[in-house]
N, C-alpha and C positions, 0 to 999 in steps of 0.2 A: 591369221598370225604369220607373221614372217620368222622362220627359224633357221638358224645357221648350225650345221652338224658336222664337226670333224673337219672343218676347213684347214687345209695344208697348202702352202704355196712356197715354192723354191724359185729363187733366182740364181741358176747355177749352183754353186756350193753354199749359197746363203739360204738359210731357212728363215723365210720372213713371217710365216705363219706356222703354228705348231698345234694342230688338232683344236682349232678354235671352235667352240659350241655355245649358243645362247639363244634366247627367243626375245622377240620384240612384240610385245602384247597389244592388241587393238585398244585404241583409246588411251594409252598410256605413253609417257615420252621416256624413252630409254637413253641415258647419257652414256656416251662411248669415249673413256678418258685412258690416256697413257702418255709417256713421254714421247718425244720425237723419235720416229723410228720404230714405234712399238708394234706398227702393223694396223694401225686404224684405217688409214686411207686405202690400203691394200685390201682389207677386208670389205670396205664399202664398194670398192670397184668390182670386187668379185660379185657381191649381191646385185650390183646394177649391170653385170655382164660385160663390163669393159675389160676385165682381166678373167682368164680361166683359172680355176683352181687346180692345184696339183692332185689333190684329194678332198673329199668331203662333198657336202651338197647344200644348196640353199632352197629351202621349201617355202611354199605359200599355201597356208590352210591344208597342210599334210601332203601335198603333192609337188613335185619337183617345179622350181620356178622356171617359167617359160619366158621367151622373149615377148609374147603377146601380152603377158600379164606385166612384166616390167615396163611396157609403154604406158601404162597407167600410173606407174609410180611418179613422184616428185623428187627431183635429185637437184641438189645445190653442191656442185663440185668445189674442192678447195682452190683450184685454179679456175678463175671465173671465165665464162665461155659466151658472153653475150656479143652482140655486134656494135662495136664502138661508133660507127658512122650512121647507124640506123635509128630513127626516132623511137622513143621509149614505147609509147602506146602502140605503135605499129608491130614492134618486134614481139610485145606480149601478146598481141592478138595473133601474131603469126604462130607463136608457140602453142597457143591455145588450139588453133586450127590443125597444127600438127599432131596434136593428141587427140583429134577427133571432135571438138566442138564445133558447131556451126558458127557462122559469122556473128550472128546476134548475141548467142551465148558467150563467145569469146570476147566480144566487146563489153558485155555487161561485167564479166568476171574481172577483165582488166581495168575497168573504171572503179569498180568496187575495191579492189586491192590497193590501186594507186591512191585511192581516197584514204583507205585506213593508214596507209604509209606517209600521208602527207605530201604526195608527188602529183596530185592532180593538176597543179598549175605548171608543172614541168612535162607534162604527158607529151607535148609536141616537140620537146628538145631532143636534140641528138644525145645518145648516151654519154659520149666523151666530154661533153660540156659539163657533166655533172661532177660533184666532189666524189672521192672515193667511197665514202660513207653512203652517198645517195645511189651510187652504182651497185653498192652491196644491197640496197633496199630493193633494187629492181631485180637483182638476181634471185632474192628469195621470192619476189612476185612471180618469176619466170617458173619457179618451182611450185608454186600453189595455183597459177592461173586455170589449169584444167580439172581442177578439183580432184587431186590424186587420191588413189586407194591406199597408198603408203608414203611416207616421206623419209628420205635420206639425206641429211644434211651435213656437211663437212666443214666445220668451223664457220657456222652461219653468223657468229656475232663478232667475228674478228674486225677490229678497226672502227666499230661503232661507237659513237657517243652515248652516254646514258639514256638520253631521250629517245634516240633511234633504236636501242635495245629494248626500252619499254614498249615502243610502238610495235616492234617485230614480235615481242613476247606476247602482247595483246592478240595480234592478228594469229599467231600459232595456236594459242588457246581457242580461238573461235573456230579454226581449221580442224583441230584435232576433235572429231566426232568419235563416238564409241566405236566407230568401224575401222578408224585409222591408226595404224601403228606408226610411231615416229622414232628414228634413230637419228641422234645427232652427236658429233664429236665437238670438244671444245676443251681449250686449256684453261677456261676461266671456270675454277671450280666453284666460285660463289654462285654463278649463273646455274651450274648444273644442279647444285644442291637447291636452288630457288625453283627451278623449273621441273626436274625430273621426278618421275615416280619410281623408275628402276635405273641401276647403274651396272655397266660392265667395265672392269678396269683390265687393260691389256698391258703386258710386260713383256718384252723381248719375244713377241709373237705368241704369247700364251695368255689365256683368261686366268687372272690370278685372284680376282674377286669379282661376284656377280650377286645381284638379288635387289630387293626393294631398297631404296635409300634409307627409309625409316629404319630398316632392320641393320643395315651397315653402319649407320650413324648412331645406333642404340648404345654402342659402347659395351665393355666387359659385362657380362650377366650379373657379376658380383658386385659392381660398383653402383651406388644408388646416390640420389641427390633429395634431400629433404628441406623443405621450406615451411616454417611454422610461424605462427602469430605470436612471436615472443622470442626467448633466447633458446637456441638450439644446444647450449653448452652442456646440458646433461648428458649427451650422447658420449662424451669422454669417459663418463663413469660406467657405460654399459659394457658388460662382458660379451665376448664372441663376436665383436666388430672390430675393424681397425678404422679410426677416424682419420681421413686424410686432411681435411680442413673444415674449421667452423669460423664463420664470420657473422656474427649475431644471429639472425633467424635463419641462415642458411648453413647446411652442413653437407659434406660430401664424404661417404664411408664405404668400406668394403665388409661384405659379410662372409662369415667364414663357412658356413653350411646352408644348403638349400632350405628355404623357408624361414630363415632367420630374418628376412626382410620384412616378412608379414608381421612378426612379433614386435619388430621396431616401429613399424607403422601403427599397430594397436596401441603401443606405449605412448607414441607421439599424440595419437587421437585423445588418449585419456588424460594428457596433460592440457590440452586445448585444441585450437583449430589448426589443421593442416592445410596449408596453401598449396603445396606442390610436393609430390612424391613419384619417383620412378627411376627407371635405369639412366645413368648419366649419358647424355648425347655428346657424341664425338664430332668435331669439325670434319667435314669431308677431306679437307686437305690432309688430316691426320690419317684417314683411312687409306687415302691414296698413297701416302709416303710408307706407311706400314705394309700396304699390299704390294708396292713395287721394290721393297728392299732386295 
């Protein structure tokens, strides 16, 4: 597991990170979101050893993260770092060799990933001849070619069209084995909601929300959604709840006391078939706005 504990970073008088702590769990994708300047890239650079922390520690499986372990990480920086005048396949094999793969394995991994990203026919082309979107695909391939033990991706989907995003998402899902923790930042909240198991929200250098996406998006525990096979209008006459909205078979309501929701569910079942019942889910964009106010 990759753990960040009490990270603080100052640039002169500016406090860029203020006691940032969170875990990135193996086999799960952790989304790292926040407004520009919130401290996401600074955190990632400290994790990768590009920057030093003013205070705090990054750990790997309970021990301080060392340079030797970092060499086995996969990193995709926000500022792309490939060689523009080098052929695509050659440089991916080169990066694989740098990370310790032998020539044969590096070539096998390169060919597999280029195939998954739809770039096999461009393997012999010089990088700068590709579109920006395809260069982005090569950058993610460079982060994956050596079978990393952890992935840190800074805005990996920026500038990609929907088909390229789908190809990259499929590749990431295949690469994320139960042993690999993945941390990635993105401003595209719909993608974060679609992909991530866990979420860390950063604002002004502090963690303001963190946890499983399913819990963060569950909404207030007192707000419930009910869908029945019929008309849900009877809820308006039920005491002890506040009905927010009723539209035919669907109702949204608040319960006034703990356990009241189970009484409502029992009443609904006695009246007919219940198609859906549970806490109201909140859009991730609303979670983000509320957390960063």
